[in-house]
Structures are given as C-alpha cells and as structure tokens.
C-alpha positions as CSV (number, residue, x, y, z in Angstrom):
1,M,-71.1,-21.7,-43.0
2,V,-68.2,-20.3,-40.9
3,S,-65.6,-18.2,-42.6
4,N,-61.9,-19.0,-42.0
5,N,-61.2,-15.9,-39.9
6,S,-64.1,-16.3,-37.5
7,I,-63.6,-18.2,-34.3
8,V,-66.4,-20.5,-33.1
9,P,-66.2,-21.3,-29.3
10,L,-66.0,-25.0,-28.5
11,L,-68.1,-24.6,-25.4
12,K,-71.4,-22.7,-25.6
13,S,-75.1,-23.1,-24.8
14,I,-77.3,-24.6,-27.5
15,E,-81.0,-23.9,-27.8
16,N,-83.0,-26.5,-25.9
17,R,-86.5,-26.6,-24.3
18,E,-85.9,-29.4,-21.9
19,K,-85.7,-27.9,-18.4
20,V,-83.5,-29.3,-15.7
21,L,-83.9,-28.1,-12.1
22,V,-80.6,-28.3,-10.3
23,A,-79.3,-27.6,-6.8
24,F,-75.6,-26.6,-6.9
25,I,-74.1,-27.6,-3.6
26,N,-70.7,-26.1,-2.7
27,T,-68.8,-28.8,-0.7
28,T,-65.6,-26.7,-0.6
29,P,-64.3,-24.3,2.0
30,Y,-64.2,-21.5,-0.6
31,T,-66.6,-19.0,-2.1
32,V,-67.5,-20.2,-5.6
33,E,-68.7,-18.2,-8.6
34,I,-71.2,-20.1,-10.7
35,L,-70.9,-19.2,-14.4
36,W,-73.2,-20.1,-17.2
37,I,-71.7,-20.4,-20.7
38,N,-74.0,-18.4,-23.0
39,F,-74.9,-18.9,-26.6
40,E,-71.8,-17.0,-27.8
41,G,-69.5,-19.1,-25.5
42,Q,-69.0,-16.3,-23.0
43,A,-69.0,-17.1,-19.2
44,V,-71.7,-15.1,-17.5
45,K,-71.6,-14.8,-13.7
46,Y,-74.9,-16.3,-12.5
47,A,-74.4,-16.6,-8.7
48,V,-71.9,-16.5,-5.9
49,L,-72.1,-19.4,-3.5
50,D,-70.6,-19.4,-0.1
51,S,-68.8,-22.4,1.4
52,H,-71.1,-25.3,2.2
53,K,-74.2,-23.5,0.8
54,A,-76.6,-24.5,-1.9
55,C,-78.3,-22.6,-4.8
56,G,-81.3,-23.8,-6.8
57,I,-81.1,-22.9,-10.5
58,N,-83.5,-23.7,-13.4
59,T,-81.5,-24.5,-16.5
60,Y,-81.7,-26.5,-19.7
61,V,-80.1,-29.6,-21.2
62,T,-77.2,-28.4,-23.4
63,H,-76.4,-25.4,-21.2
64,P,-72.9,-25.7,-19.7
65,W,-71.9,-24.4,-16.3
66,I,-68.4,-23.8,-14.8
67,F,-67.4,-23.1,-11.2
68,M,-64.5,-20.9,-10.1
69,E,-62.9,-19.9,-6.8
70,K,-63.8,-16.2,-6.4
71,E,-60.3,-14.9,-5.4
72,T,-58.0,-17.0,-7.6
73,G,-60.1,-18.0,-10.5
74,D,-59.2,-21.7,-9.9
75,R,-61.7,-24.1,-11.5
76,F,-63.7,-26.5,-9.4
77,M,-65.1,-29.9,-10.3
78,V,-68.5,-31.4,-10.7
79,E,-68.8,-35.2,-11.3
80,G,-65.1,-35.3,-11.8
81,K,-65.2,-32.7,-14.6
82,D,-64.6,-29.0,-14.8
83,V,-67.7,-28.3,-16.9
84,Y,-71.2,-29.4,-15.8
85,M,-73.6,-30.2,-18.6
86,P,-77.1,-30.8,-17.4
87,R,-78.6,-34.1,-18.5
88,S,-82.1,-35.1,-19.2
89,V,-84.0,-35.8,-16.0
90,C,-84.7,-39.3,-17.4
91,S,-80.9,-40.0,-17.4
92,T,-80.3,-38.8,-13.9
93,Q,-81.7,-41.8,-12.1
94,N,-78.4,-42.5,-10.4
95,M,-78.1,-39.0,-9.1
96,L,-79.5,-37.9,-5.8
97,M,-82.7,-35.9,-6.1
98,D,-84.1,-33.4,-3.6
99,S,-87.6,-34.9,-2.9
100,R,-89.2,-31.5,-2.1
101,S,-88.4,-29.8,-5.5
102,Q,-87.2,-32.6,-7.7
103,R,-83.9,-30.8,-8.2
104,V,-80.9,-32.7,-9.2
105,N,-78.2,-32.3,-6.5
106,V,-74.9,-31.2,-8.2
107,F,-71.9,-31.3,-5.8
108,I,-69.1,-28.8,-6.4
109,T,-65.8,-30.3,-5.3
110,L,-62.1,-29.4,-5.1
111,P,-59.9,-30.4,-8.0
112,I,-57.1,-32.8,-7.4
113,Y,-53.9,-30.8,-7.6
114,T,-50.4,-32.2,-8.5
115,L,-47.6,-31.8,-5.9
116,R,-46.1,-29.2,-8.3
117,D,-49.3,-27.1,-8.3
118,I,-49.5,-27.2,-4.5
119,A,-45.9,-26.2,-4.2
120,M,-46.3,-23.2,-6.6
121,R,-49.4,-22.0,-4.7
122,V,-47.6,-22.2,-1.3
123,I,-44.7,-20.2,-2.7
124,K,-47.0,-17.7,-4.3
125,R,-48.7,-17.1,-0.9
126,H,-45.4,-16.1,0.6
127,L,-44.5,-13.6,-2.1
128,R,-45.4,-10.0,-1.2
129,Y,-45.4,-8.9,-4.8
130,D,-45.4,-10.8,-8.1
131,K,-42.0,-9.3,-9.0
132,H,-40.4,-11.1,-6.0
133,A,-40.7,-14.4,-8.0
134,F,-37.7,-13.2,-10.0
135,T,-35.5,-13.1,-6.9
136,L,-36.0,-16.8,-6.2
137,D,-33.2,-19.3,-7.1
138,I,-35.4,-21.3,-9.5
139,P,-35.5,-21.7,-13.3
140,K,-36.7,-18.6,-15.2
141,A,-39.7,-20.5,-16.6
142,L,-41.0,-21.2,-13.1
143,Q,-40.3,-17.6,-12.1
144,Y,-42.6,-16.3,-14.8
145,E,-45.2,-18.9,-14.1
146,L,-45.1,-17.9,-10.4
147,A,-45.4,-14.2,-11.2
148,L,-48.4,-14.8,-13.4
149,L,-50.2,-17.2,-11.0
150,L,-53.4,-15.9,-9.5
151,P,-54.1,-14.0,-7.3
152,R,-51.9,-11.3,-8.8
153,K,-49.9,-9.2,-6.3
154,G,-49.1,-5.8,-7.8
155,D,-46.5,-3.4,-6.5
156,P,-48.3,-0.3,-5.1
157,Q,-45.2,1.8,-6.1
158,A,-45.5,0.9,-9.8
159,P,-47.0,3.5,-12.1
C-alpha cells in the first residue's frame, strides 16, 4: 500500500524474465543518449549513439527506454512514441528483424515539431546569452520560455 505522501513514478521498469534483443538505430543527424528507465522510475544513461549508427542491447519486456538529443535534451521518437517499451518477440512479427542476431530493429527518429517550436529554437540559436531573451519585443511569457529553453547559455560575467 502506498502512503499519501509518497510519489510513485508512472514510468518504470517492472520485473520480467522475457528477454528481447534490440538494435537501436539512430536515423537522425544528432548524437542520441539512450536511457533505460529503472525500477525506481529514474532515467539511467545506457549508451550514447552517434548519428546513423546502431547499438545492440539485451533488454526485457516491460523495461521502458527513452532517447534524448545529447546537447539539448530534446526527446526523440520510436514507432511514433517518445517511450519505447519492448514487446514480446512473438508480437514483433511486423517489425524488421536482423537475421544474424535475431535482434528487433528499433529506429530512432526525429519528432515532428510545431512551427512555433521551430521558431523558438531558431531564435534561441541567435541569442548569445539567455538573458538576451528579455530584450526581445515579444510577450513576457515567450521571453521566459525562450530564456529557459535548452541548451542554456549562461553569462560568463555572472557570479
């Protein structure tokens, strides 16, 4: 029984003995961090995958994985979702299998960004420091969002 003041993570690994052999394939032009969500719901960095490279991992059904861009922390997609949950090998008949190792090929792809997200990222790239967002003639809410957008650009003169 869970007490009222304890927080139970919604996404975490659950004990399972059914192994799944996967090959994570980075189809993006970015370096991707592969993170396993452990039994406490914490993201554990498992591997770093360069652009257009693959990485074989032995995992289990009910063990979730997420994928993040190394510099910005942006999440990437797998099968149209931002969390990959391995399925039983019996249920992966429609997925491509690597015939040499019987690994399930899992393709890491870019998310579909809204025009607003793209515009915010372009503006952020042109800022020298986060605080420069507050000099722009845009609503305050957007200034704060822009200043907090990753990657952070701190002022070297600040204490």
